[in-house]
TIVO-2410 file (N, C-alpha, C; in nm, 3 decimals):
# residues 130
REC num residu      c1      c2      c3 atome chaine
REC   1      X  -0.354   2.374  -1.055     N      A
REC   1      X  -0.335   2.246  -0.966    CA      A
REC   1      X  -0.358   2.129  -0.966     C      A
REC   2      X  -0.304   2.031  -1.005     N      A
REC   2      X  -0.355   1.894  -0.975    CA      A
REC   2      X  -0.449   1.871  -0.795     C      A
REC   3      X  -0.521   1.839  -0.777     N      A
REC   3      X  -0.606   1.836  -0.650    CA      A
REC   3      X  -0.565   1.656  -0.579     C      A
REC   4      X  -0.600   1.696  -0.471     N      A
REC   4      X  -0.531   1.620  -0.411    CA      A
REC   4      X  -0.706   1.448  -0.422     C      A
REC   5      X  -0.630   1.303  -0.441     N      A
REC   5      X  -0.665   1.179  -0.446    CA      A
REC   5      X  -0.817   1.174  -0.352     C      A
REC   6      X  -0.891   1.125  -0.365     N      A
REC   6      X  -1.020   1.121  -0.271    CA      A
REC   6      X  -0.924   0.992  -0.233     C      A
REC   7      X  -0.872   0.931  -0.055     N      A
REC   7      X  -0.813   0.839  -0.023    CA      A
REC   7      X  -0.955   0.786   0.065     C      A
REC   8      X  -1.076   0.837   0.071     N      A
REC   8      X  -1.168   0.762   0.153    CA      A
REC   8      X  -1.212   0.589   0.146     C      A
REC   9      X  -1.254   0.585  -0.010     N      A
REC   9      X  -1.242   0.494  -0.075    CA      A
REC   9      X  -1.182   0.367  -0.043     C      A
REC  10      X  -0.945   0.410  -0.102     N      A
REC  10      X  -0.911   0.319  -0.042    CA      A
REC  10      X  -0.923   0.280   0.109     C      A
REC  11      X  -0.937   0.432   0.218     N      A
REC  11      X  -0.963   0.381   0.318    CA      A
REC  11      X  -1.073   0.269   0.396     C      A
REC  12      X  -1.210   0.315   0.328     N      A
REC  12      X  -1.235   0.239   0.425    CA      A
REC  12      X  -1.245   0.014   0.346     C      A
REC  13      X  -1.205   0.031   0.225     N      A
REC  13      X  -1.178  -0.077   0.160    CA      A
REC  13      X  -1.047  -0.142   0.235     C      A
REC  14      X  -0.996  -0.101   0.270     N      A
REC  14      X  -0.882  -0.172   0.388    CA      A
REC  14      X  -0.978  -0.152   0.546     C      A
REC  15      X  -0.990  -0.140   0.605     N      A
REC  15      X  -1.057  -0.150   0.719    CA      A
REC  15      X  -1.183  -0.218   0.677     C      A
REC  16      X  -1.287  -0.242   0.562     N      A
REC  16      X  -1.346  -0.345   0.523    CA      A
REC  16      X  -1.294  -0.482   0.558     C      A
REC  17      X  -1.162  -0.460   0.480     N      A
REC  17      X  -1.064  -0.601   0.460    CA      A
REC  17      X  -1.059  -0.722   0.635     C      A
REC  18      X  -1.005  -0.583   0.735     N      A
REC  18      X  -0.978  -0.642   0.847    CA      A
REC  18      X  -1.050  -0.711   0.926     C      A
REC  19      X  -0.978  -0.758   0.995     N      A
REC  19      X  -1.047  -0.873   1.118    CA      A
REC  19      X  -1.069  -0.824   1.206     C      A
REC  20      X  -1.057  -0.880   1.312     N      A
REC  20      X  -1.093  -0.869   1.481    CA      A
REC  20      X  -0.984  -0.918   1.559     C      A
REC  21      X  -0.870  -0.877   1.624     N      A
REC  21      X  -0.849  -0.688   1.529    CA      A
REC  21      X  -0.750  -0.721   1.463     C      A
REC  22      X  -0.767  -0.591   1.369     N      A
REC  22      X  -0.695  -0.566   1.214    CA      A
REC  22      X  -0.510  -0.656   1.255     C      A
REC  23      X  -0.508  -0.639   1.297     N      A
REC  23      X  -0.317  -0.703   1.304    CA      A
REC  23      X  -0.283  -0.742   1.452     C      A
REC  24      X  -0.227  -0.873   1.503     N      A
REC  24      X  -0.177  -0.824   1.632    CA      A
REC  24      X   0.035  -0.850   1.581     C      A
REC  25      X   0.093  -0.784   1.644     N      A
REC  25      X   0.243  -0.791   1.592    CA      A
REC  25      X   0.260  -0.905   1.670     C      A
REC  26      X   0.348  -1.038   1.667     N      A
REC  26      X   0.388  -1.133   1.659    CA      A
REC  26      X   0.485  -1.141   1.810     C      A
REC  27      X   0.585  -1.059   1.765     N      A
REC  27      X   0.710  -1.041   1.863    CA      A
REC  27      X   0.642  -0.948   2.048     C      A
REC  28      X   0.591  -0.836   2.057     N      A
REC  28      X   0.463  -0.789   2.116    CA      A
REC  28      X   0.372  -0.870   2.224     C      A
REC  29      X   0.333  -0.818   2.097     N      A
REC  29      X   0.167  -0.915   2.115    CA      A
REC  29      X   0.045  -0.767   2.094     C      A
REC  30      X   0.102  -0.652   2.105     N      A
REC  30      X   0.028  -0.543   2.048    CA      A
REC  30      X  -0.078  -0.591   1.940     C      A
REC  31      X  -0.195  -0.526   1.968     N      A
REC  31      X  -0.312  -0.548   1.914    CA      A
REC  31      X  -0.344  -0.386   1.784     C      A
REC  32      X  -0.396  -0.415   1.691     N      A
REC  32      X  -0.461  -0.315   1.652    CA      A
REC  32      X  -0.605  -0.308   1.629     C      A
REC  33      X  -0.659  -0.255   1.608     N      A
REC  33      X  -0.860  -0.312   1.565    CA      A
REC  33      X  -0.891  -0.283   1.444     C      A
REC  34      X  -0.801  -0.144   1.382     N      A
REC  34      X  -0.898  -0.124   1.274    CA      A
REC  34      X  -0.762  -0.101   1.128     C      A
REC  35      X  -0.752  -0.051   0.950     N      A
REC  35      X  -0.664   0.022   1.011    CA      A
REC  35      X  -0.652   0.096   0.995     C      A
REC  36      X  -0.707   0.194   1.045     N      A
REC  36      X  -0.685   0.330   1.037    CA      A
REC  36      X  -0.594   0.380   1.194     C      A
REC  37      X  -0.659   0.316   1.270     N      A
REC  37      X  -0.565   0.297   1.379    CA      A
REC  37      X  -0.387   0.240   1.378     C      A
REC  38      X  -0.432   0.144   1.291     N      A
REC  38      X  -0.203   0.097   1.273    CA      A
REC  38      X  -0.217   0.202   1.176     C      A
REC  39      X  -0.242   0.223   1.124     N      A
REC  39      X  -0.153   0.346   0.998    CA      A
REC  39      X  -0.110   0.448   1.067     C      A
REC  40      X  -0.211   0.461   1.183     N      A
REC  40      X  -0.182   0.615   1.296    CA      A
REC  40      X  -0.115   0.626   1.395     C      A
REC  41      X  -0.052   0.448   1.419     N      A
REC  41      X   0.066   0.431   1.541    CA      A
REC  41      X   0.176   0.472   1.500     C      A
REC  42      X   0.204   0.542   1.599     N      A
REC  42      X   0.393   0.613   1.568    CA      A
REC  42      X   0.449   0.531   1.527     C      A
REC  43      X   0.474   0.421   1.616     N      A
REC  43      X   0.520   0.345   1.595    CA      A
REC  43      X   0.546   0.256   1.511     C      A
REC  44      X   0.437   0.257   1.372     N      A
REC  44      X   0.431   0.230   1.287    CA      A
REC  44      X   0.534   0.254   1.112     C      A
REC  45      X   0.577   0.207   1.014     N      A
REC  45      X   0.665   0.284   0.914    CA      A
REC  45      X   0.596   0.198   0.798     C      A
REC  46      X   0.584   0.210   0.708     N      A
REC  46      X   0.505   0.173   0.564    CA      A
REC  46      X   0.684   0.174   0.503     C      A
REC  47      X   0.745   0.090   0.469     N      A
REC  47      X   0.841   0.051   0.450    CA      A
REC  47      X   0.869  -0.024   0.274     C      A
REC  48      X   0.785  -0.011   0.195     N      A
REC  48      X   0.791  -0.111   0.092    CA      A
REC  48      X   0.572  -0.198   0.045     C      A
REC  49      X   0.623  -0.211  -0.079     N      A
REC  49      X   0.522  -0.306  -0.194    CA      A
REC  49      X   0.588  -0.423  -0.241     C      A
REC  50      X   0.501  -0.557  -0.208     N      A
REC  50      X   0.561  -0.659  -0.287    CA      A
REC  50      X   0.490  -0.733  -0.360     C      A
REC  51      X   0.477  -0.752  -0.454     N      A
REC  51      X   0.392  -0.796  -0.569    CA      A
REC  51      X   0.315  -0.954  -0.443     C      A
REC  52      X   0.253  -1.000  -0.514     N      A
REC  52      X   0.199  -1.089  -0.504    CA      A
REC  52      X   0.170  -1.268  -0.617     C      A
REC  53      X   0.277  -1.284  -0.629     N      A
REC  53      X   0.327  -1.366  -0.771    CA      A
REC  53      X   0.196  -1.451  -0.806     C      A
REC  54      X   0.119  -1.514  -0.738     N      A
REC  54      X  -0.001  -1.602  -0.761    CA      A
REC  54      X  -0.138  -1.495  -0.736     C      A
REC  55      X  -0.136  -1.408  -0.714     N      A
REC  55      X  -0.196  -1.273  -0.708    CA      A
REC  55      X  -0.204  -1.202  -0.783     C      A
REC  56      X  -0.191  -1.233  -0.916     N      A
REC  56      X  -0.195  -1.071  -0.995    CA      A
REC  56      X  -0.230  -0.956  -0.925     C      A
REC  57      X  -0.309  -0.887  -0.876     N      A
REC  57      X  -0.410  -0.792  -0.868    CA      A
REC  57      X  -0.396  -0.765  -0.730     C      A
REC  58      X  -0.305  -0.883  -0.676     N      A
REC  58      X  -0.305  -0.828  -0.533    CA      A
REC  58      X  -0.156  -0.795  -0.483     C      A
REC  59      X  -0.165  -0.692  -0.392     N      A
REC  59      X   0.010  -0.633  -0.332    CA      A
REC  59      X  -0.014  -0.686  -0.142     C      A
REC  60      X   0.122  -0.685  -0.192     N      A
REC  60      X   0.142  -0.638  -0.040    CA      A
REC  60      X   0.185  -0.612   0.027     C      A
REC  61      X   0.126  -0.455   0.160     N      A
REC  61      X   0.219  -0.356   0.247    CA      A
REC  61      X   0.261  -0.360   0.333     C      A
REC  62      X   0.428  -0.362   0.328     N      A
REC  62      X   0.522  -0.392   0.449    CA      A
REC  62      X   0.526  -0.296   0.535     C      A
REC  63      X   0.511  -0.303   0.671     N      A
REC  63      X   0.501  -0.198   0.790    CA      A
REC  63      X   0.582  -0.242   0.860     C      A
REC  64      X   0.681  -0.192   0.918     N      A
REC  64      X   0.745  -0.235   1.037    CA      A
REC  64      X   0.737  -0.160   1.180     C      A
REC  65      X   0.694  -0.286   1.273     N      A
REC  65      X   0.712  -0.197   1.360    CA      A
REC  65      X   0.780  -0.163   1.439     C      A
REC  66      X   0.786  -0.084   1.482     N      A
REC  66      X   0.994  -0.044   1.612    CA      A
REC  66      X   0.996  -0.066   1.689     C      A
REC  67      X   1.082  -0.209   1.656     N      A
REC  67      X   1.105  -0.247   1.808    CA      A
REC  67      X   1.108  -0.445   1.801     C      A
REC  68      X   1.016  -0.463   1.699     N      A
REC  68      X   0.969  -0.566   1.707    CA      A
REC  68      X   0.972  -0.629   1.533     C      A
REC  69      X   0.992  -0.569   1.412     N      A
REC  69      X   0.959  -0.668   1.300    CA      A
REC  69      X   0.865  -0.612   1.174     C      A
REC  70      X   0.842  -0.714   1.043     N      A
REC  70      X   0.824  -0.602   0.975    CA      A
REC  70      X   0.584  -0.708   1.010     C      A
REC  71      X   0.509  -0.655   0.932     N      A
REC  71      X   0.381  -0.696   0.950    CA      A
REC  71      X   0.345  -0.634   0.790     C      A
REC  72      X   0.274  -0.717   0.783     N      A
REC  72      X   0.253  -0.770   0.588    CA      A
REC  72      X   0.071  -0.699   0.629     C      A
REC  73      X   0.024  -0.588   0.489     N      A
REC  73      X  -0.107  -0.644   0.489    CA      A
REC  73      X  -0.153  -0.669   0.331     C      A
REC  74      X  -0.211  -0.732   0.265     N      A
REC  74      X  -0.226  -0.824   0.156    CA      A
REC  74      X  -0.347  -0.664   0.151     C      A
REC  75      X  -0.316  -0.639   0.017     N      A
REC  75      X  -0.405  -0.524  -0.031    CA      A
REC  75      X  -0.491  -0.622  -0.180     C      A
REC  76      X  -0.543  -0.723  -0.190     N      A
REC  76      X  -0.563  -0.759  -0.321    CA      A
REC  76      X  -0.780  -0.637  -0.330     C      A
REC  77      X  -0.802  -0.634  -0.469     N      A
REC  77      X  -0.937  -0.565  -0.526    CA      A
REC  77      X  -0.906  -0.429  -0.526     C      A
REC  78      X  -0.794  -0.377  -0.493     N      A
REC  78      X  -0.724  -0.185  -0.443    CA      A
REC  78      X  -0.761  -0.099  -0.588     C      A
REC  79      X  -0.714  -0.182  -0.687     N      A
REC  79      X  -0.670  -0.177  -0.787    CA      A
REC  79      X  -0.796  -0.089  -0.888     C      A
REC  80      X  -0.935  -0.171  -0.847     N      A
REC  80      X  -1.052  -0.071  -0.926    CA      A
REC  80      X  -1.036   0.079  -0.865     C      A
REC  81      X  -0.986   0.061  -0.749     N      A
REC  81      X  -1.018   0.225  -0.685    CA      A
REC  81      X  -0.891   0.330  -0.663     C      A
REC  82      X  -0.814   0.303  -0.725     N      A
REC  82      X  -0.693   0.351  -0.818    CA      A
REC  82      X  -0.726   0.467  -0.924     C      A
REC  83      X  -0.676   0.568  -0.948     N      A
REC  83      X  -0.661   0.648  -1.104    CA      A
REC  83      X  -0.539   0.633  -1.169     C      A
REC  84      X  -0.539   0.460  -1.299     N      A
REC  84      X  -0.457   0.418  -1.294    CA      A
REC  84      X  -0.405   0.561  -1.445     C      A
REC  85      X  -0.268   0.561  -1.442     N      A
REC  85      X  -0.214   0.588  -1.604    CA      A
REC  85      X  -0.310   0.584  -1.723     C      A
REC  86      X  -0.382   0.763  -1.812     N      A
REC  86      X  -0.410   0.655  -1.910    CA      A
REC  86      X  -0.385   0.578  -1.995     C      A
REC  87      X  -0.434   0.462  -2.078     N      A
REC  87      X  -0.397   0.336  -2.151    CA      A
REC  87      X  -0.359   0.299  -2.047     C      A
REC  88      X  -0.346   0.259  -1.940     N      A
REC  88      X  -0.271   0.178  -1.826    CA      A
REC  88      X  -0.247   0.009  -1.901     C      A
REC  89      X  -0.135  -0.031  -1.919     N      A
REC  89      X  -0.117  -0.141  -1.988    CA      A
REC  89      X  -0.025  -0.244  -1.929     C      A
REC  90      X  -0.138  -0.301  -1.817     N      A
REC  90      X   0.030  -0.421  -1.689    CA      A
REC  90      X   0.107  -0.513  -1.783     C      A
REC  91      X   0.159  -0.504  -1.929     N      A
REC  91      X   0.199  -0.545  -1.994    CA      A
REC  91      X   0.288  -0.445  -2.090     C      A
REC  92      X   0.271  -0.333  -2.089     N      A
REC  92      X   0.358  -0.242  -2.141    CA      A
REC  92      X   0.509  -0.251  -2.148     C      A
REC  93      X   0.583  -0.250  -2.184     N      A
REC  93      X   0.751  -0.220  -2.154    CA      A
REC  93      X   0.830  -0.081  -2.161     C      A
REC  94      X   0.727   0.042  -2.083     N      A
REC  94      X   0.788   0.094  -2.062    CA      A
REC  94      X   0.809   0.126  -1.993     C      A
REC  95      X   0.808   0.023  -1.896     N      A
REC  95      X   0.896   0.067  -1.724    CA      A
REC  95      X   1.041   0.056  -1.688     C      A
REC  96      X   1.051   0.178  -1.646     N      A
REC  96      X   1.283   0.221  -1.634    CA      A
REC  96      X   1.277   0.127  -1.480     C      A
REC  97      X   1.211   0.056  -1.441     N      A
REC  97      X   1.286  -0.008  -1.309    CA      A
REC  97      X   1.310   0.083  -1.198     C      A
REC  98      X   1.241   0.190  -1.185     N      A
REC  98      X   1.250   0.247  -1.040    CA      A
REC  98      X   1.240   0.202  -0.962     C      A
REC  99      X   1.103   0.069  -0.924     N      A
REC  99      X   1.086  -0.017  -0.839    CA      A
REC  99      X   1.145  -0.035  -0.772     C      A
REC 100      X   1.242  -0.111  -0.894     N      A
REC 100      X   1.410  -0.182  -0.778    CA      A
REC 100      X   1.403  -0.126  -0.660     C      A
REC 101      X   1.490  -0.041  -0.620     N      A
REC 101      X   1.493   0.075  -0.537    CA      A
REC 101      X   1.386   0.111  -0.413     C      A
REC 102      X   1.386  -0.004  -0.299     N      A
REC 102      X   1.339  -0.061  -0.186    CA      A
REC 102      X   1.278   0.065  -0.117     C      A
REC 103      X   1.376   0.170  -0.095     N      A
REC 103      X   1.372   0.275  -0.028    CA      A
REC 103      X   1.289   0.402  -0.125     C      A
REC 104      X   1.264   0.363  -0.229     N      A
REC 104      X   1.149   0.501  -0.323    CA      A
REC 104      X   1.024   0.470  -0.307     C      A
REC 105      X   0.984   0.521  -0.288     N      A
REC 105      X   0.819   0.485  -0.256    CA      A
REC 105      X   0.791   0.599  -0.356     C      A
REC 106      X   0.814   0.686  -0.408     N      A
REC 106      X   0.756   0.784  -0.542    CA      A
REC 106      X   0.616   0.719  -0.606     C      A
REC 107      X   0.568   0.765  -0.657     N      A
REC 107      X   0.457   0.736  -0.755    CA      A
REC 107      X   0.499   0.777  -0.890     C      A
REC 108      X   0.483   0.667  -0.987     N      A
REC 108      X   0.556   0.634  -1.112    CA      A
REC 108      X   0.413   0.691  -1.176     C      A
REC 109      X   0.457   0.720  -1.284     N      A
REC 109      X   0.368   0.751  -1.389    CA      A
REC 109      X   0.358   0.710  -1.517     C      A
REC 110      X   0.421   0.602  -1.573     N      A
REC 110      X   0.437   0.538  -1.649    CA      A
REC 110      X   0.387   0.403  -1.637     C      A
REC 111      X   0.289   0.379  -1.786     N      A
REC 111      X   0.224   0.302  -1.821    CA      A
REC 111      X   0.264   0.158  -1.788     C      A
REC 112      X   0.303   0.113  -1.643     N      A
REC 112      X   0.357   0.000  -1.635    CA      A
REC 112      X   0.308  -0.132  -1.502     C      A
REC 113      X   0.347  -0.232  -1.493     N      A
REC 113      X   0.247  -0.319  -1.412    CA      A
REC 113      X   0.261  -0.201  -1.284     C      A
REC 114      X   0.376  -0.181  -1.265     N      A
REC 114      X   0.427  -0.104  -1.118    CA      A
REC 114      X   0.364   0.061  -1.063     C      A
REC 115      X   0.296   0.103  -1.153     N      A
REC 115      X   0.190   0.209  -1.176    CA      A
REC 115      X   0.135   0.247  -1.028     C      A
REC 116      X   0.053   0.092  -1.061     N      A
REC 116      X  -0.084   0.079  -0.984    CA      A
REC 116      X  -0.026   0.075  -0.833     C      A
REC 117      X   0.044   0.007  -0.798     N      A
REC 117      X   0.164  -0.042  -0.693    CA      A
REC 117      X   0.221   0.070  -0.614     C      A
REC 118      X   0.276   0.151  -0.713     N      A
REC 118      X   0.334   0.306  -0.701    CA      A
REC 118      X   0.214   0.359  -0.592     C      A
REC 119      X   0.118   0.395  -0.727     N      A
REC 119      X   0.010   0.504  -0.643    CA      A
REC 119      X  -0.085   0.432  -0.519     C      A
REC 120      X  -0.063   0.337  -0.515     N      A
REC 120      X  -0.121   0.280  -0.374    CA      A
REC 120      X  -0.053   0.316  -0.296     C      A
REC 121      X   0.077   0.253  -0.314     N      A
REC 121      X   0.162   0.320  -0.209    CA      A
REC 121      X   0.125   0.481  -0.174     C      A
REC 122      X   0.139   0.524  -0.260     N      A
REC 122      X   0.157   0.663  -0.232    CA      A
REC 122      X   0.016   0.750  -0.158     C      A
REC 123      X  -0.089   0.664  -0.201     N      A
REC 123      X  -0.233   0.685  -0.080    CA      A
REC 123      X  -0.220   0.651   0.004     C      A
REC 124      X  -0.133   0.576   0.092     N      A
REC 124      X  -0.150   0.479   0.222    CA      A
REC 124      X  -0.059   0.569   0.260     C      A
REC 125      X   0.051   0.615   0.214     N      A
REC 125      X   0.156   0.751   0.237    CA      A
REC 125      X   0.057   0.857   0.310     C      A
REC 126      X  -0.023   0.917   0.234     N      A
REC 126      X  -0.117   1.035   0.250    CA      A
REC 126      X  -0.191   0.958   0.339     C      A
REC 127      X  -0.239   0.829   0.354     N      A
REC 127      X  -0.369   0.821   0.502    CA      A
REC 127      X  -0.259   0.838   0.598     C      A
REC 128      X  -0.184   0.798   0.648     N      A
REC 128      X  -0.087   0.766   0.703    CA      A
REC 128      X  -0.049   0.932   0.819     C      A
REC 129      X  -0.057   1.067   0.692     N      A
REC 129      X   0.020   1.161   0.777    CA      A
REC 129      X  -0.136   1.268   0.782     C      A
REC 130      X  -0.224   1.163   0.761     N      A
REC 130      X  -0.382   1.275   0.820    CA      A
REC 130      X  -0.394   1.260   0.908     C      A
***
């Protein structure tokens, strides 16, 4: 049986990236003091992840604040904390394109450019449930 990954380093890195406050909703002005407080708010839902073309090692986690709209979180420098598949090659052509379905947030085991993003998404989902 595979053990659950240690999400503490990702949680610490995201909290360390925080400003004070971590985020403010532009529509209702609600603020969250930390990433941890933000992801445990029942009105926050993770809806996906976007690439950042000008920053290849970064992604943007996209959340919805119920009744308000989207809130984005830049996740630069987190790939080093992920357990990427053996032989991970960002240029690999093994990707089957499962990332095109934005409602599908499952992890990808293939050594493609999206594998790290999918793993990060899954780890954030685990943090939200803990």
